[in-house]
C-alpha positions as CSV (number, residue, x, y, z in Angstrom):
1,X,0.1,0.1,-0.6
2,X,2.8,2.4,0.9
3,X,4.0,2.2,-2.9
4,X,0.6,3.4,-4.2
5,X,0.2,6.3,-1.7
6,X,4.1,7.5,-2.7
7,X,2.3,7.3,-6.8
8,X,-0.7,9.3,-5.2
9,X,1.4,11.7,-3.7
10,X,3.7,12.5,-6.2
11,X,1.2,12.7,-8.9
12,X,-1.0,15.1,-6.9
13,X,1.9,17.8,-7.4
14,X,0.8,18.1,-11.4
15,X,-1.6,19.0,-13.4
16,X,-3.4,16.3,-16.0
17,X,-2.1,18.1,-18.7
18,X,1.3,18.4,-17.5
19,X,1.4,14.7,-16.8
20,X,-0.2,13.6,-20.0
21,X,2.7,15.7,-21.6
22,X,4.8,13.9,-20.4
23,X,3.0,10.6,-21.7
24,X,3.5,11.8,-24.7
25,X,7.3,13.2,-24.6
26,X,8.3,9.3,-23.4
27,X,5.7,7.5,-25.8
28,X,7.0,9.3,-28.8
29,X,10.2,8.6,-28.1
30,X,9.7,4.8,-28.3
31,X,7.4,4.6,-31.0
32,X,8.4,4.0,-34.8
33,X,7.0,2.7,-37.6
34,X,8.2,-0.9,-36.7
35,X,6.3,-0.5,-33.5
36,X,8.2,-0.2,-30.7
37,X,11.8,0.3,-29.7
38,X,14.0,-2.3,-28.4
39,X,13.2,-2.5,-24.3
40,X,16.2,-1.5,-22.4
41,X,15.9,-3.8,-19.3
42,X,16.4,-0.8,-16.6
43,X,15.5,2.1,-18.4
44,X,11.6,2.2,-17.4
45,X,10.2,4.8,-19.5
46,X,11.2,2.9,-22.3
47,X,8.5,-0.1,-21.0
48,X,5.1,0.6,-22.6
49,X,3.2,-1.1,-20.0
50,X,5.0,1.7,-17.4
51,X,3.7,4.4,-19.2
52,X,0.2,3.2,-19.4
53,X,0.1,2.2,-16.1
54,X,1.6,5.9,-15.5
55,X,-1.4,7.9,-17.8
56,X,-3.8,5.6,-15.9
57,X,-2.2,6.8,-12.4
58,X,-2.1,10.2,-13.9
59,X,-6.5,10.0,-14.3
60,X,-7.0,8.3,-11.3
61,X,-4.9,10.7,-9.1
62,X,-5.4,14.0,-10.2
63,X,-6.5,17.1,-8.3
64,X,-8.2,19.8,-10.5
65,X,-7.2,22.7,-8.5
66,X,-3.7,22.1,-9.8
67,X,-2.2,24.6,-12.3
68,X,-0.3,23.7,-15.6
69,X,4.0,23.9,-15.0
70,X,6.5,23.2,-17.6
71,X,8.0,19.9,-18.1
72,X,11.0,21.0,-16.1
73,X,14.0,18.7,-14.3
74,X,11.8,18.2,-11.0
75,X,9.2,16.9,-13.2
76,X,11.2,14.9,-15.0
77,X,12.7,13.6,-11.8
78,X,9.7,12.7,-10.2
79,X,8.4,10.9,-13.5
80,X,11.2,9.0,-13.1
81,X,10.5,7.8,-9.6
82,X,6.9,7.0,-10.2
83,X,8.1,5.0,-13.0
84,X,10.4,3.1,-10.9
85,X,7.4,2.7,-8.1
86,X,5.2,1.4,-10.8
87,X,7.6,-1.1,-11.9
88,X,8.0,-2.5,-8.7
89,X,4.2,-2.5,-7.8
90,X,3.8,-4.6,-11.1
91,X,6.7,-7.0,-10.4
92,X,5.3,-7.4,-7.2
93,X,2.3,-9.3,-8.3
94,X,4.3,-11.6,-9.7
95,X,5.9,-12.9,-6.6
96,X,2.5,-13.0,-5.4
97,X,1.4,-15.5,-7.7
98,X,2.8,-18.9,-8.6
99,X,5.8,-18.8,-10.7
100,X,4.1,-21.0,-13.0
101,X,2.6,-17.8,-14.7
102,X,5.6,-16.0,-14.6
103,X,5.2,-16.1,-18.9
104,X,1.8,-15.5,-18.9
105,X,2.2,-12.2,-16.7
106,X,5.0,-11.2,-18.4
107,X,3.9,-11.9,-21.8
108,X,0.8,-9.8,-21.4
109,X,3.0,-6.9,-20.3
110,X,6.2,-7.3,-22.6
111,X,5.6,-9.7,-25.7
112,X,2.9,-8.2,-27.5
113,X,3.8,-4.9,-27.4
114,X,7.3,-5.5,-29.1
115,X,5.5,-7.1,-31.8
116,X,6.4,-5.0,-35.5
117,X,3.6,-3.3,-36.1
118,X,4.3,-3.3,-40.0
119,X,3.6,-7.2,-39.7
120,X,0.3,-6.0,-37.7
121,X,-0.4,-3.6,-40.6
122,X,-0.3,-6.4,-43.2
123,X,-2.4,-8.8,-41.5
124,X,-5.2,-6.3,-40.6
125,X,-4.4,-4.8,-44.4
126,X,-5.6,-8.4,-45.5
127,X,-8.5,-8.7,-42.7
128,X,-10.7,-5.4,-43.4
129,X,-10.0,-5.7,-47.0
130,X,-11.4,-9.5,-47.2
131,X,-14.6,-10.3,-49.2
132,X,-16.0,-13.0,-50.2
133,X,-19.5,-14.6,-51.3
134,X,-20.0,-16.1,-47.9
135,X,-18.3,-12.7,-45.6
136,X,-17.2,-9.2,-46.5
137,X,-15.5,-8.2,-44.0
138,X,-14.6,-4.9,-45.5
139,X,-18.2,-3.9,-45.6
140,X,-18.7,-4.5,-42.2
141,X,-15.7,-2.3,-41.1
142,X,-16.9,0.7,-43.8
143,X,-20.4,0.4,-42.2
144,X,-19.2,0.6,-38.7
145,X,-16.6,3.0,-39.1
146,X,-17.6,5.4,-42.0
147,X,-14.0,4.8,-43.2
148,X,-11.9,2.2,-45.1
149,X,-9.3,0.6,-43.0
150,X,-6.6,2.5,-45.1
151,X,-7.6,5.7,-43.9
152,X,-7.0,4.2,-40.1
153,X,-3.7,3.3,-41.2
154,X,-2.5,5.9,-42.5
155,X,-3.5,8.1,-39.9
156,X,-1.6,5.7,-37.7
157,X,1.9,5.6,-39.8
158,X,1.7,9.9,-40.4
159,X,1.2,10.3,-36.8
160,X,3.9,8.2,-35.8
161,X,6.2,9.6,-38.0
162,X,5.7,12.8,-37.1
163,X,5.7,12.1,-33.6
164,X,9.4,11.0,-34.3
165,X,10.7,14.8,-34.5
166,X,10.4,17.0,-31.6
167,X,9.2,19.7,-31.1
168,X,6.6,18.7,-33.0
169,X,5.6,21.0,-36.0
170,X,1.7,22.1,-34.7
171,X,0.7,23.0,-38.1
172,X,1.6,19.7,-39.5
173,X,-0.1,18.1,-36.6
174,X,-3.4,20.3,-37.3
175,X,-3.1,19.7,-40.8
176,X,-3.2,15.6,-40.0
177,X,-5.8,15.9,-37.5
178,X,-8.3,17.9,-40.1
179,X,-7.8,15.4,-42.8
180,X,-8.0,12.5,-41.0
181,X,-11.0,14.1,-38.5
182,X,-13.5,11.5,-39.4
183,X,-11.2,8.7,-38.2
184,X,-9.8,10.4,-34.7
185,X,-13.7,10.6,-34.2
186,X,-14.0,6.8,-33.7
187,X,-10.5,6.5,-31.9
188,X,-11.4,9.2,-29.4
189,X,-12.7,9.5,-25.7
190,X,-13.8,12.3,-23.9
191,X,-11.8,13.2,-20.9
192,X,-15.0,13.2,-18.5
193,X,-16.4,9.8,-19.9
194,X,-12.6,8.5,-19.4
195,X,-12.3,10.1,-15.7
196,X,-15.6,8.3,-14.7
197,X,-15.0,5.1,-16.3
198,X,-11.3,4.8,-14.4
199,X,-12.7,6.3,-11.1
200,X,-15.7,3.7,-11.2
201,X,-13.9,0.7,-12.8
202,X,-10.4,0.9,-11.8
203,X,-8.1,-1.5,-13.3
204,X,-10.6,-3.1,-15.9
205,X,-11.4,0.2,-17.2
206,X,-8.1,1.2,-18.8
207,X,-9.0,-0.8,-21.8
208,X,-10.8,1.9,-23.5
209,X,-7.5,3.8,-24.2
210,X,-6.5,0.7,-25.9
211,X,-9.4,1.0,-28.6
212,X,-9.5,4.8,-28.4
213,X,-6.5,6.7,-27.7
214,X,-7.3,10.3,-28.4
215,X,-8.7,12.1,-25.7
216,X,-11.1,15.1,-26.1
217,X,-10.6,18.2,-23.3
218,X,-11.6,21.4,-23.3
219,X,-12.1,21.5,-27.4
220,X,-8.3,19.8,-27.5
221,X,-7.5,16.8,-28.8
222,X,-4.8,14.9,-27.3
223,X,-2.8,11.9,-27.6
224,X,-1.3,11.3,-24.5
225,X,0.2,7.6,-25.6
226,X,1.3,7.4,-29.0
227,X,2.5,4.4,-29.3
228,X,-1.4,2.8,-28.3
229,X,-2.4,3.6,-32.1
230,X,-0.9,0.4,-33.4
231,X,-2.7,-1.4,-30.6
232,X,-6.3,0.3,-31.8
233,X,-6.3,0.3,-35.4
234,X,-5.3,-3.9,-34.9
235,X,-6.3,-6.0,-32.2
236,X,-8.5,-3.4,-30.5
237,X,-10.4,-2.6,-33.5
238,X,-10.9,-5.9,-34.7
239,X,-12.7,-6.9,-31.1
240,X,-14.9,-3.8,-31.4
241,X,-16.3,-5.1,-34.8
242,X,-17.1,-8.5,-33.4
243,X,-17.7,-7.4,-29.9
244,X,-21.2,-9.0,-28.8
245,X,-21.7,-10.2,-32.4
246,X,-21.4,-14.1,-32.1
247,X,-22.1,-14.4,-36.3
248,X,-19.4,-11.9,-37.4
249,X,-17.1,-13.5,-35.0
250,X,-17.7,-16.8,-36.4
251,X,-17.5,-15.6,-39.9
252,X,-14.2,-13.9,-39.3
253,X,-12.6,-17.0,-37.8
254,X,-14.5,-19.3,-40.5
255,X,-13.7,-17.5,-43.5
256,X,-11.0,-14.3,-43.4
257,X,-8.9,-15.7,-40.1
258,X,-8.4,-19.1,-42.5
259,X,-8.1,-17.4,-45.8
260,X,-5.1,-15.2,-44.6
261,X,-3.4,-18.5,-43.1
262,X,-3.6,-20.0,-46.1
263,X,-2.3,-17.1,-47.6
264,X,1.0,-16.7,-45.7
265,X,1.9,-20.3,-46.0
266,X,1.3,-20.2,-50.0
267,X,3.5,-16.9,-50.0
268,X,6.2,-18.3,-47.8
269,X,7.2,-20.9,-50.8
270,X,8.2,-23.4,-48.0
271,X,6.2,-26.3,-49.1
272,X,5.7,-28.1,-52.6
273,X,2.3,-28.8,-51.6
274,X,-0.6,-26.7,-49.7
275,X,-3.9,-27.6,-49.5
276,X,-7.1,-25.7,-47.7
277,X,-9.6,-27.3,-45.4
278,X,-11.6,-30.2,-46.7
279,X,-14.7,-32.0,-45.6
280,X,-14.8,-35.6,-46.8
281,X,-16.4,-38.9,-46.1
282,X,-15.0,-41.8,-44.3
283,X,-15.4,-44.5,-41.9
284,X,-16.5,-42.4,-39.2
285,X,-18.9,-40.2,-41.4
286,X,-18.4,-36.7,-42.6
287,X,-15.3,-35.1,-41.2
288,X,-13.2,-31.7,-41.7
289,X,-9.5,-31.4,-42.2
290,X,-7.4,-28.8,-40.4
291,X,-7.0,-25.6,-41.8
292,X,-4.0,-25.8,-43.8
293,X,-2.2,-28.9,-44.9
294,X,1.6,-28.4,-46.0
295,X,3.9,-30.6,-47.4
296,X,7.5,-30.1,-47.7
297,X,9.9,-33.3,-48.6
298,X,8.5,-36.2,-46.4
299,X,7.4,-33.5,-43.6
300,X,3.6,-32.9,-43.4
301,X,2.2,-29.7,-41.5
302,X,-1.1,-29.3,-40.4
303,X,-2.1,-26.0,-39.3
304,X,-5.1,-25.1,-37.5
305,X,-5.9,-21.8,-36.7
306,X,-8.4,-20.5,-33.5
307,X,-9.7,-16.8,-33.2
308,X,-9.9,-16.7,-29.6
309,X,-8.3,-14.3,-27.7
310,X,-7.4,-14.2,-23.8
311,X,-9.9,-12.7,-21.6
312,X,-8.9,-9.3,-19.4
313,X,-9.6,-11.7,-16.6
314,X,-6.4,-13.7,-17.5
315,X,-4.1,-10.5,-17.6
316,X,-5.1,-10.0,-13.9
317,X,-4.2,-13.5,-13.0
318,X,-7.7,-15.2,-12.4
319,X,-7.1,-19.0,-11.6
320,X,-10.5,-19.7,-13.2
321,X,-10.1,-18.1,-16.3
322,X,-6.8,-19.3,-16.7
323,X,-7.7,-23.2,-16.3
324,X,-10.5,-22.1,-19.1
325,X,-8.0,-20.8,-21.2
326,X,-5.7,-23.8,-20.7
327,X,-8.7,-26.5,-21.5
328,X,-9.6,-24.2,-24.8
329,X,-5.8,-24.5,-26.0
330,X,-5.8,-28.1,-24.8
331,X,-8.8,-29.5,-27.2
332,X,-7.1,-27.5,-30.0
333,X,-4.1,-29.6,-29.2
334,X,-6.9,-33.0,-29.2
335,X,-8.3,-32.1,-32.1
336,X,-5.2,-31.8,-34.1
337,X,-4.0,-35.5,-32.4
338,X,-7.3,-37.0,-33.6
339,X,-6.9,-35.6,-37.1
340,X,-3.6,-37.0,-37.3
341,X,-4.1,-40.2,-35.7
342,X,-7.9,-41.1,-36.8
343,X,-8.1,-39.4,-39.9
344,X,-4.8,-38.4,-41.6
345,X,-4.4,-41.9,-43.5
346,X,-7.7,-41.1,-45.4
347,X,-6.5,-37.8,-46.9
348,X,-5.8,-38.4,-50.4
349,X,-3.5,-35.2,-50.6
350,X,0.1,-35.8,-49.4
351,X,2.6,-38.3,-50.6
352,X,4.5,-38.7,-47.6
353,X,2.3,-40.4,-44.7
354,X,4.3,-43.7,-44.1
355,X,5.1,-42.9,-39.9
356,X,4.0,-40.2,-37.7
357,X,7.8,-38.9,-36.9
358,X,7.4,-36.9,-39.8
359,X,4.0,-35.0,-39.4
360,X,3.7,-32.1,-37.4
361,X,0.6,-30.1,-35.8
362,X,0.8,-26.4,-35.1
363,X,-2.2,-24.8,-33.7
364,X,-2.1,-21.0,-34.6
365,X,-3.5,-18.3,-31.9
366,X,-5.0,-15.1,-32.9
367,X,-3.8,-14.4,-29.7
368,X,-1.2,-16.1,-27.2
369,X,-2.0,-15.7,-23.4
370,X,1.6,-17.2,-23.4
371,X,0.1,-20.2,-20.7
372,X,3.1,-22.3,-19.6
373,X,3.2,-24.9,-22.1
374,X,3.6,-27.7,-20.0
375,X,0.2,-26.8,-18.1
376,X,-1.3,-27.2,-21.9
377,X,0.0,-30.2,-23.0
378,X,-1.0,-31.9,-19.4
379,X,-4.6,-31.0,-19.9
380,X,-4.4,-32.5,-23.6
381,X,-2.8,-35.7,-22.4
382,X,-5.7,-36.1,-19.9
383,X,-8.2,-35.5,-22.3
384,X,-7.1,-38.1,-24.8
385,X,-6.7,-41.0,-22.0
386,X,-10.1,-40.0,-20.6
387,X,-11.1,-41.0,-24.1
388,X,-9.5,-44.0,-24.4
389,X,-6.7,-42.9,-26.9
390,X,-3.6,-44.8,-26.9
391,X,-0.9,-42.2,-27.2
392,X,3.2,-41.1,-26.3
393,X,3.0,-38.1,-24.2
394,X,6.5,-37.7,-26.0
395,X,5.4,-37.5,-29.1
396,X,2.5,-35.3,-28.6
397,X,5.2,-32.6,-27.3
398,X,7.5,-33.2,-29.7
399,X,5.2,-33.1,-32.4
400,X,2.5,-30.5,-32.0
401,X,3.1,-27.0,-31.6
402,X,1.3,-23.8,-30.0
403,X,2.2,-20.5,-31.6
404,X,0.7,-17.1,-32.0
405,X,0.0,-15.9,-35.3
406,X,2.5,-13.6,-35.1
407,X,5.1,-16.4,-34.7
408,X,4.0,-17.8,-38.3
409,X,4.2,-13.9,-40.0
410,X,7.5,-13.7,-38.2
411,X,8.7,-17.4,-39.7
412,X,7.1,-16.6,-43.1
413,X,8.1,-12.7,-43.4
414,X,11.5,-13.5,-42.3
415,X,11.7,-16.5,-44.4
416,X,12.4,-18.8,-41.7
417,X,12.1,-22.6,-43.0
418,X,8.9,-23.3,-40.4
419,X,9.9,-27.3,-41.0
420,X,13.7,-27.1,-39.9
421,X,12.5,-25.0,-36.9
422,X,9.7,-27.9,-36.0
423,X,12.4,-30.7,-36.4
424,X,15.0,-28.7,-34.5
425,X,12.7,-28.3,-31.6
426,X,11.5,-32.1,-31.4
427,X,15.2,-33.3,-31.0
428,X,15.8,-30.6,-28.3
429,X,14.8,-30.6,-24.8
430,X,13.3,-27.3,-24.6
431,X,9.6,-29.1,-25.7
432,X,7.7,-26.5,-23.2
433,X,9.8,-23.5,-24.4
434,X,8.0,-21.0,-26.1
435,X,9.1,-21.2,-29.9
436,X,10.5,-18.4,-31.9
437,X,10.5,-17.7,-35.5
438,X,12.7,-14.9,-35.8
439,X,15.5,-14.9,-38.2
440,X,17.7,-12.2,-37.3
441,X,19.7,-10.5,-40.4
442,X,18.0,-12.7,-42.7
443,X,16.4,-11.6,-46.2
444,X,12.4,-10.2,-45.9
445,X,9.8,-11.9,-48.2
446,X,10.1,-9.8,-51.3
447,X,6.0,-9.4,-50.8
448,X,6.3,-7.6,-47.6
449,X,9.1,-5.4,-48.6
450,X,7.1,-4.4,-51.2
451,X,4.0,-4.0,-48.7
452,X,6.6,-1.9,-46.7
453,X,7.8,0.3,-49.1
454,X,4.2,1.3,-50.2
455,X,4.0,2.4,-46.9
456,X,7.0,4.7,-46.9
457,X,5.4,6.3,-49.6
458,X,2.1,6.9,-48.6
459,X,4.2,8.7,-45.9
460,X,5.9,10.8,-48.1
461,X,2.6,11.9,-50.1
462,X,0.9,13.0,-47.0
463,X,3.9,15.5,-46.2
464,X,4.1,16.8,-49.8
465,X,0.5,17.3,-50.0
466,X,1.4,19.2,-46.5
467,X,4.0,21.4,-48.3
468,X,2.4,21.9,-51.4
């Protein structure tokens, strides 16, 4: 409790305007076109989750009678003290919870914020321009927000590019705000509404800035945490579209998400044969294959993608929610195992299926909760045994893995050989480690490089408009 009291005492010294300017200053410093800069362990000002907590406490602990002040040396010194106190408070939570949830706590804080935004932009550009005979997410998006996804994307990259300069050119900022005012309206919350939500709901309330990072205060538009623009136009905006709408959520997973996974595996150019989900008759009746089946030399990989995302309760280490998530992931592992063990010999697709050693399964999660993998494998093994499956636990843990969609994107864009990674992991003693498909120093996929180049051209075009 003394940590909270110390935070409160310091934040009460400064006006809300001053505190939000401090947030903007530090957030701008860590944000670039690729996302958030590499985090140095000892520099709390470069940790986005610390800045987000600082903004939350700044609104929660505010005395409206305090006058605005300049950001001077004392303000910076006090800010650093609060950063350190927040760090101690957050990591105290780890010590208060079982060590088995360490990767979950760390992952929800750190791993998500370190994803390359251009990868997410590529993904969401595919999502929100998706249309087929069965589902048109592009139309759903534009009907909800009255703007195409491109406008949201262009706003984000323009402001991030602008915020990399200090001091910020107010004329350019105003031009961008005017050009994208309809988009900003969709990403903005009134300060009074935000304050009421924070005062009444406390920790569960700050998610609103993940969805709406702009704050309207006294007819002024504030952007205290520019790095949240990335989240606002990626997973947060997808949540807003699918929230309380089972039909859209189901269609997104069935059509759009599966299509994107297939697209990634095809453009990776790592497999001689790639097949999308098929439905066929078997001795056990009508059966669906996994979402994607791919063959490389004598190795076969089955991909099964899941659109579920971790609940906020998981991020707060709620035991019941964590156990529910473990069972959900384990069921996906069981599903892949059944496809391999019961039905695979009936797939008249792949040429090499003599034995199970060269068959792998990948459960792909739209968003990972980073729950310890051993807990998931143990639950999957229990489910299979309870259903009278004779199974080698060693094979299950060696040949079926659980990864986030982001890891698949990393493998494809950075040209990491997926099968080689699977074999390398199988031969190691690190079955429970989170697999990393990163390939530092590698040659990026040509299609991704072209996409990246187009984003830079968009920035140049917008800034040319301003000059002319």
